C-alpha positions in Angstrom: 0.0 0.0 0.0 1.3 3.4 -1.0 1.3 6.4 1.4 -0.6 9.4 -0.1 2.4 11.6 0.0 5.0 9.2 -1.4 5.7 9.0 -5.1 5.0 5.8 -7.0 8.2 3.7 -7.6 8.2 1.2 -10.6 8.3 -2.4 -9.4 11.6 -3.2 -11.2 13.3 -0.4 -9.2 12.0 -1.8 -6.0 13.2 -5.2 -6.9 16.6 -4.0 -7.9 16.9 -2.0 -4.7 15.9 -5.0 -2.6 18.3 -7.4 -4.4 21.3 -5.1 -4.9 22.7 -5.9 -1.5 22.4 -9.7 -2.3 24.9 -9.4 -5.2 28.3 -10.7 -4.1 31.2 -8.4 -4.3 33.6 -10.3 -6.6 36.7 -9.0 -4.9 35.5 -10.1 -1.4 34.1 -13.4 -2.7 37.4 -14.3 -4.4 39.4 -13.3 -1.4 37.2 -15.3 1.0 37.3 -18.4 -1.3 41.1 -18.1 -1.7 41.5 -17.8 2.1 39.2 -20.7 2.7 41.0 -22.9 0.1 44.3 -22.0 1.7 43.0 -22.8 5.1 41.6 -26.1 4.0 44.8 -27.0 2.2 46.8 -26.2 5.4 44.5 -28.4 7.4 45.0 -31.3 5.0 48.7 -30.8 5.0 48.7 -30.9 8.8 46.6 -34.1 8.8 49.0 -35.7 6.2 52.0 -34.8 8.3 50.4 -36.2 11.5 49.5 -39.4 9.7 53.0 -39.8 8.4 54.5 -39.3 11.9 52.0 -41.2 14.1 49.9 -43.4 11.7 46.2 -43.6 11.7 43.2 -45.2 13.4 41.2 -47.7 11.3 37.7 -46.3 10.6 35.8 -49.3 12.0 37.7 -48.9 15.4 36.9 -45.2 15.4 33.2 -45.8 14.7 33.0 -48.5 17.4 34.7 -46.2 19.9 32.3 -43.3 19.2 29.3 -45.5 19.3 30.3 -46.8 22.7 30.2 -43.3 24.3 27.7 -42.9 27.1 27.2 -46.7 27.3 28.0 -49.0 30.2 30.8 -50.6 28.0 32.6 -47.5 26.8 35.7 -48.4 24.8 39.0 -46.8 25.3 40.2 -44.4 22.6 41.9 -46.5 19.8 45.6 -45.9 19.3 47.0 -44.7 16.0 49.2 -47.2 14.1 51.4 -47.1 11.1 
């Protein structure tokens, strides 16, 4: 509903005004993506280094351990192996 004193605004201008703030800033988006990709790569590198140094835990043992939480027969944390 339009106020009596306000001028009519074409619908496409209203739509553009409402959605303008939704358009991503390409410089910020690229920077955020680049930072996120670098962060994810650093985390993967750390995980690979840790695996090479200490080994890993077999998935079935990790699942069994987590599923045993808050049960009367809670399992100890599995140990990594090479």
